[in-house]
C-alpha positions as CSV (number, residue, x, y, z in Angstrom):
1,M,0.1,0.0,0.0
2,E,2.8,2.4,0.9
3,G,4.6,1.6,-2.4
4,S,1.7,2.6,-4.5
5,R,1.5,5.9,-2.5
6,E,5.0,6.7,-3.2
7,R,4.8,6.0,-6.8
8,M,1.6,8.2,-6.9
9,L,3.5,11.1,-5.2
10,E,6.4,10.7,-7.8
11,R,4.0,11.2,-10.7
12,T,2.3,14.3,-9.4
13,P,4.1,17.5,-10.5
14,S,5.3,19.8,-7.9
15,A,4.1,23.4,-7.2
16,D,7.3,24.7,-8.7
17,A,6.8,22.7,-11.9
18,L,3.1,23.9,-12.1
19,N,4.2,27.5,-11.7
20,E,6.9,27.2,-14.3
21,R,4.5,25.7,-16.7
22,R,2.1,28.6,-16.1
23,R,4.7,31.2,-16.6
24,R,5.7,29.7,-19.9
25,L,2.2,29.4,-21.2
26,R,1.7,33.2,-20.1
27,A,4.7,34.1,-22.0
28,I,3.6,32.3,-25.0
29,A,0.3,34.0,-24.9
30,L,1.9,37.4,-24.4
31,M,4.1,36.8,-27.6
32,C,1.2,35.9,-29.5
33,G,-0.7,39.0,-28.4
34,A,2.2,41.1,-29.3
35,C,2.5,39.7,-32.8
36,A,-1.2,40.3,-33.4
37,C,-0.9,43.8,-32.1
38,F,2.0,44.7,-34.4
39,A,0.1,43.1,-37.3
40,C,-3.1,45.2,-36.5
41,L,-0.9,48.3,-36.1
42,D,0.9,47.9,-39.5
43,A,-2.4,47.0,-41.2
44,S,-4.2,50.2,-39.8
45,A,-1.1,52.2,-40.8
46,K,-1.3,50.9,-44.5
47,F,-5.1,51.5,-44.5
48,L,-4.8,55.0,-43.2
49,N,-1.9,55.9,-45.5
50,G,-4.3,55.8,-48.3
51,H,-6.7,58.3,-46.8
52,I,-4.5,60.8,-44.8
53,D,-1.0,62.2,-45.0
54,S,1.8,59.9,-44.0
55,L,3.2,62.2,-41.4
56,Q,-0.2,62.2,-39.6
57,V,-0.2,58.4,-39.6
58,V,3.4,58.1,-38.2
59,W,2.4,60.8,-35.6
60,S,-0.8,59.1,-34.5
61,R,0.9,55.7,-34.2
62,Y,3.7,57.0,-31.9
63,A,1.4,59.2,-29.8
64,S,-1.0,56.4,-29.3
65,A,1.8,53.9,-28.3
66,F,3.2,56.5,-25.8
67,F,-0.2,57.1,-24.1
68,L,-0.9,53.4,-24.0
69,T,2.5,52.7,-22.5
70,F,2.0,55.7,-20.1
71,L,-1.3,54.3,-18.9
72,I,0.1,50.8,-18.4
73,S,3.3,51.7,-16.6
74,N,1.7,54.5,-14.7
75,P,4.9,56.4,-13.8
76,L,3.1,58.9,-11.5
77,T,2.5,56.3,-8.8
78,G,5.5,54.1,-9.4
79,R,3.3,51.0,-9.8
80,V,2.8,48.7,-12.9
81,S,-0.9,48.0,-13.7
82,S,-1.4,44.2,-14.2
């Protein structure tokens, strides 16, 4: 009876292994999300380029990226939003 319990404990992953797996999956999801955001940003810039001046498109891209980063990093309080 005790031998089967020991074998069962050997098969269950530890909390560290589960946390590591969760971190890896989160990293993969963040990378996929970042690639999707870059693709959408490029597609919107190409679409807008046909309707407005290129300088306005570039300005709006960088201004919106600045404000989004500002909101996420929240430098006024020193805390990072999660």
